[in-house]
N, C-alpha and C positions, 0 to 999 in steps of 0.2 A: 659744687658747693668752693669757694672760696675759702680757706682759713686766714683770714687776718692775726698779726701776732703785733703784739704793746709794744709797741718801745722802750726800752730797756734802760738810756741810758739815762734818766732822771730819779731813776729805783735805787740805782746803785748796784746793782744784781750783778754786772757787768765787771766790775771790778777784781776779781776773781777768774776774767777767761782767760786767752792765754794770750799778749796784745793784737797778732792779725783778727782775733774775735771779735776786737773791742771796737767802738765810733770811730772813725775816723784816721783807719788804721792803714791806707794805701801806702804810706814809707815800709810797714815790716811786712807788706803783698805785691812788692815790683817791682819780685828778680822772678823774670817765666824759665821755671824746667825747663829740657830737651825732652824733644818731640820723644816718642814712643816707636825704633826705628824698624823693632823684629813685624810689627803689623802693618806701619804704614810706609816704606823706602821696598819700592817694584825695582829697581833695575837690577840687570844681569847679573845673578854672586850674590844675591841677597836672596835669604828665607824669604819669605812673602813675594819676590819676585820667580823666583825658581818653582813657588807652591802655581803660582798662578795660571806661568807658564805649561803648567802640568793638563788643561783644562782645554775646551774650546774658547774663545772669546769673538764675540762682534770688536770689527776695526771700525767699519764705516759704514755707510750707507750706501747699495746696486746704485742709487742715481749721483753718487758723485767720483763714481769713474766715465769720465766723458771722452773725448778724441785726444783729451792731455792726463798725462799724469799724475798723482793722485799723491801729497807730501803729508805724512802722518808720521804723527812719532808717539806710539802707547808702549804703557811698558818701562819709557822711559828709552828706547831704541828708534833709530828716523829711522825711517821706511820712507820706498816707495808701492800705488798699491796701483793697479791699472788695471782691463780688460785685451786681449791685444785681440786683433783679426780673425783668429780664430773663434773667438769666443770665450778665451780661455783665463781666469784668473790671478793672476801675476802682485807677492807681495813679495819684496823685493828692498835688501838691505839699500838706504837709497846713497850711500858713499857705492860710485863702481869701488870693484879691486882692481884696475888698471893706475890708476891714478887719481881715484879721489872725488872725481866732478861725482854733481849729483843727477840722480838718471832723473830730478824732476822736472830736467832738463828735456828729456830724450824721447825720443820718437816713438809709438810706437808701431807694432810690426806687424804681417802676420801672426808670425809666432816670434813670441817674445818684445822686447824693446832694446831700441839702437841711444847707445849714450851720444851725449850729445858732442861728450871733448874729442876723442879718436877712434868712433867708431864701429867697439863693440856692441857686437848685439848678446844678449843671456833672456835663457828661454826660463818661463816661470816658472820652472826645479831651481835656475840657476847659472845653471849651464852654460857656456859658453859655446854658442852656433857658430858666430860668421869674427872672421878679424879679418879689416882692410889692411891683408900685409900688400907688399907693390907682386906682379903678377910675377910669378917663375918659383916666388917664395912660398907656395903654397903650401909640401911641408913644413913648414919653417912657420908657419901660421896654425896650423893641428897640431903641433907638437905645441904651443903655444895655450892654443884654447884649450885641450888636457889641462895645462896643468896649471888654473886660473878656479877658479868657481864661485861666481856671487850668489853671497846670505841669501837665504831665500826660504820662503815656509807657507807651507799647504796653506790654501785656502778657497771657497765660495760658496757660491752664494744660496741665500735660501729667506725666501718672502719680502725681499729686496733690502735686508742684511746682508755683509759680508762675513765671512766668521773665517778665524783662522788659529792652528794650533803651532802656536813659539814650544813646543818644550824640546824632548831626547824626540828623534824622528823614530825610533824604535820603541817608544815609548809610548806611542798617540792614541789615545783609545778613543771607543765609539763618543757620535757625537749625542748630545743626550735629547730624543726627543719626547722628551712630557710625555707623559698620557699617548705618545701615537702624531696627533697633530694641534695640540697646548691645548686639545678641546673646545678647540672654533666648533660652533654649529655652523650647520651648511648656510643659514644665513649672514653668519658676521664671515669677517675678513681681520687678519692680520697685517696691520697701519706701521711701516717702518716710519722708525723717530732717533734723530739724535742732537743730544744739548750735553751745550761744553755746560765744563761746570770749571771756578778758577779756585780749585781746592784739594788736597791731599784726598783718594779714593777715601777711603776709610768713615770717614763722616757723611758723604752721601748717602752709605753701602748703612750707617747707623742708626740716619735718617730714616731709612725704609723699615727697620727693626723701630720705630719710637709712636708707637702707634697711639700715642698720649697725646701730640705736638696739635693735632688740629682743632682741637677743643681751647687754643688760644692763636694761634698764629692762624689760622683759615674763620676763624669768631670775627661774622663783620661789627660784633659788638664794641672790640678793640682796635678797629682802624679808627685813625684819627678824622673828624670831619667828615666820616662817611665817605673819604676821596676813597673810591674803590669803584671796580669798574664790574661789568654783572657774572661775569666767569672768575674774582681773586676770589671771595669766600663766600663762606657757607656752602662750600665746595658744592659748588653748580646748586646751589638749592636745596639739599639735601640737608636740613635742619637736624635730625638725627647724627650728624657726626662733627657736630659739637657739643655735644654730652660726654662729657670722661668717661670712659671706656675702663670697667675693672679687668684690668692687664691678666690671662695666667703666657706664659710661658714655659714650652714644653718641648727641649732639642726630638726630635728625630728621626729614624731612618738611623740609628748609630751612632747619631751625633752629626754624621753629616748636612741636618740642617733643623731649624729652629720651627716651630708653629707659635704665632702670636695668636691665640685667643683675646679678642675683647667683645666683653657680653654689654651693651647699649640700654641703655630701655626707650626705646621709643617713644611710648606711651604708657598709659596702663593697663595695657590689653596685649600688647607685644613685646618680646623683648628680641636686639637684634646682635647676632654673633656674625662677626666677620672675623678670618682667621686669615691671618695673609704668610706666606711663607718662604721663611729666609732657609735658601741654599746655598752650601761652601762653595768655592769662595765670596763668590761675587753678584749672584744671580738673587731677584726677591719677583717673587709673584704675589702680585695684589688681586684682593674679590673686588665685587665694584664699587667705583668709586661715590657714585650719584646716589648712594639706595637710602631714601625716604623712606622704609619700615612702611609702607603703608596697607601691602598686607601677606598675608604668611608667602616664604616663600623658600623652599629647601636646596640646598648643596647647588648656588650658583655657581659657577668658575672663574677663567682671568680674567678680570677688566685688562692689567697691564703686566706684562713680561720684561723685565730689564735686569739687565747686567752695568753694575758701574766698570767702567775701567780707566784702569791708572793710563795719562797719558803718561806724566810721569810722576814726580811725589809730590810737587804744586797742584797739577788741575787734573781730570776726570772728564769722562764724561758718562752721562747716562745714556745709554742707547741698547734699543726692545725696539718691542711692540705696543700697540692700544688693539683691543679689541674692540672693533666698531662692528653696530649694527642693533638688531631687535632683538634678536639670540638674547646679550646679557644684560645690553644699556636699554632695558623696559621701561623708562623713560623716556628716553628718545634728545636725549642731551646734548650728544656726545656730535662735534666739529672736526671732522675727517678731516676737512679742505686747512685743518689749521693745525694739523700737527703731520710735524717733520722734518725738515733739518733746520736747528735752532727757532723750530718752536712744538709748544703743546695745549692741546684744546681747554686742556678744566682749568687748571690757577695761572693765569695771567703771571705770578712771581716765579717760577718756576725753571728761568730763562733766563742769560743775560739779556736777550733780546724781546721786551717784554711788551714794545708798544703797541697794541693788540694794530694800528693802521697798518703798519711794515709786514701784519701776515699776508701769503698768501702773492704778496708781489713780487717775490723777486725770484731769481732759479742762483741753482748753487755758484752760477761764473758771478754774477753784481748784486750779491748779498752785504749789505758794510759790512764792515768791520768788528767782528765779535769784536766790545770793551775788554781791555785785559787789565781794568784800575774801576773796579766798581760804584768810588767813591767821582769817579770824571764821567760820569754814564751822564747823558742828558737828560732823562729822567729819576736822578739822585731824590729827587724830592719827595716824588711821587712812589718811588720805591719808601723813600722814610712814612710815609701819611702809611703806606700799606704795604709790609715786606711778607716776601712769602719763601718757598724753602729756601729759592737758592740764595738770601739776603742771610738768613739767618744760620744756611748753614756756613759763608765761603767767611762767614766775619767772625767765625769762630776759629782764625788765621790760616794763613797759608796749611800747614801741617795743625791740626787739634794738638791742645798739650791735657796728657788725658790725666796728669799728676795735678792739673787745677780742679780738676771737675770733682762736684760734689751732689752726686745723685740720692735724685727718690728710688721708691721700691716704682714706682713705674717707669723706670731706664733698666728694668732689671734683662730687661730683651737685650738691648745692644752688648750690653756687657758681660753677656750671657753669646752670644755672640764670638765677642772677642775673644774670649777660651778659648772655645772652639777651634775658630783659627787658631790661636797659638796652638796647642793639644797637635790640631792638623798639621802645622809648619815642625811641629817639635817631632812628629811622631808616637807621640803618648799615644793614640787612635789610633790602633791600624788601619781601622772602617773607616776614617777621612782621612787615610794618601795619597798618594793622588793613584797605586798599584789599587790599595782595597775600594778608590772610586769606580773606576776600569773595570773590577772585579764583579763591583756590583753591578752597573751598566750592562755587563754580557751575559748575566741571568736573570734581567730585565727587558734582555730583547734592546736595549738601547733606550726602553723608552718608562722609568720610574712616573713614578705615582704621585702627584699632588695634593698636598693638607691645606691649599690655596681654595676658601670658597668665601662666601655669603650666605646668613640664614634669618631667615625673620621666622619667631616661631609664635605662637596663639599664646605666649604665658601671661595669667595678669599679673600685677603687680602683687606684693604677698602681703597682711593686716599690717604687719612690720618693717622696721631697715633691718635688724639682724635676719630675721630669715628673707630678705630680698634679699638682700648681702649674700649670705647663701645658697641661694638657689644661682643667683648668676656666675658667680664663681663655681658650679657645681656641672649650670650646662657646660658654660665654657668649656673645663674639665671631659665631661663627658663629649664631648663632641666631637673634639679629641683622639678621643677613647677610640672611637665609634671609627672614624678617618683609619685609626691604627689597625683595628679588626676587618675593616674593606681593604687593605693595603695588599694583597695577593691574588687581591681580585680585579679585574680590567673591565673596560669599556660604559653598556649600559647595567650591564650584571654588578657592577659595583653602583653606580647611581641608586641603582632601586635598592641594592641594600642600606647603602648611606642612609637614601631617604627613609628606607622602613622605620629603622633605628631612630629617628630622628623626631617621625613622629611615636615613636615609643616613648622617647623621650618626652617628648611634649607633654603625653598623656599623663606622665607616672608624675612629673612638677605639677599638673593642674590640682591631683589629686594633692 
């Protein structure tokens, strides 16, 4: 339901308002405060930058590692990624420690990479393993090699993504194998993708905790003149996603994450409760994006596993996996061929490269350049007709200014997540510090459980509005409670327990 507000300009009720709340008050609100440096700035030595470096981060797709080095910027650092002839992955500081030439122009060796400028070879751990001194000066070359070290980070490949740990080597945490295999069924697969975002990382992450925006941003009824393509709006035909969700936001895992439970009325007979899981600092786990709620479904698992990785303070990447296959995609609407480098299948407006005729035609080497100015894109008017997440997120400024926001209660999730981040960075929540996370992961054998799930329950609509609101909020909270009760269980045992308890919940509300 949309609430319309009466214009107060002619009624006189605005006379006692502050100047910035009166009509035509642009002059009184034209000063832009500074951004929040504690949460948005990520360079070396910054609070958030150091916190993020304490976690494993995806830095690129494995397909980006070709026969030439790949230049990257991650957390404000210039880096070069490559796979050497022995199959090892290197992630080194881009500028050679000898004289500063970029290793993006280096040649990949059987072991390591050779700098183009003077021929020094660096192994994947940064050790100098070859110095081309003149013949007869081998001892000098050896002494020199031992005196230098190229900055390097440990990296490995997992299901088409390259992950790196950029924190203190002595504090390396376990890699978080969520639920052991990210709950991918035997029929399904993790399909990697990487999409560049021309804005600060936090506003991209905020969007994942904002489960209310699809009711407007992804609703066909708001598109100008019907100028949209088949896969852009109505969440690939799932009309239930246009229904405004009643959101409950509940911190989980002692403040390490946030369960965002949204209850939507599919029809008079079914209630759809979708639980998103936000995990500190920058991971989001998404339930099925194309659920139509046509039949009962309990404990449907991951559909999108995504990290928001800062490139620098004003750019970031959405990088992760789409889970593809009949186990999760029960409607069969996913398009694997559209998932990859600068493309995604479920909403055209997710990326700068949104023209569908480009999908699948280019390799990494010959992709057209990603537009650096969103207003200079050739399809800018199409984006104005039918904006997507990309346009909404990057247009908040390169770094969103939190002091200018006027939130509603439906924005509570992202504000709770920001507070959780701040508490973790400041050490106010010991459980969410890097040390607390590492200890937790070790206790979980590196495989913690997630709250992410999609659930369609046979719960009829209540006879009156007040009872209906009470029921949907109760069901959403109870589902999160059930998941908490089952947190010490694993695999099928946990799934069976959760489904049994949800059946009992369904029956109790029906009565």
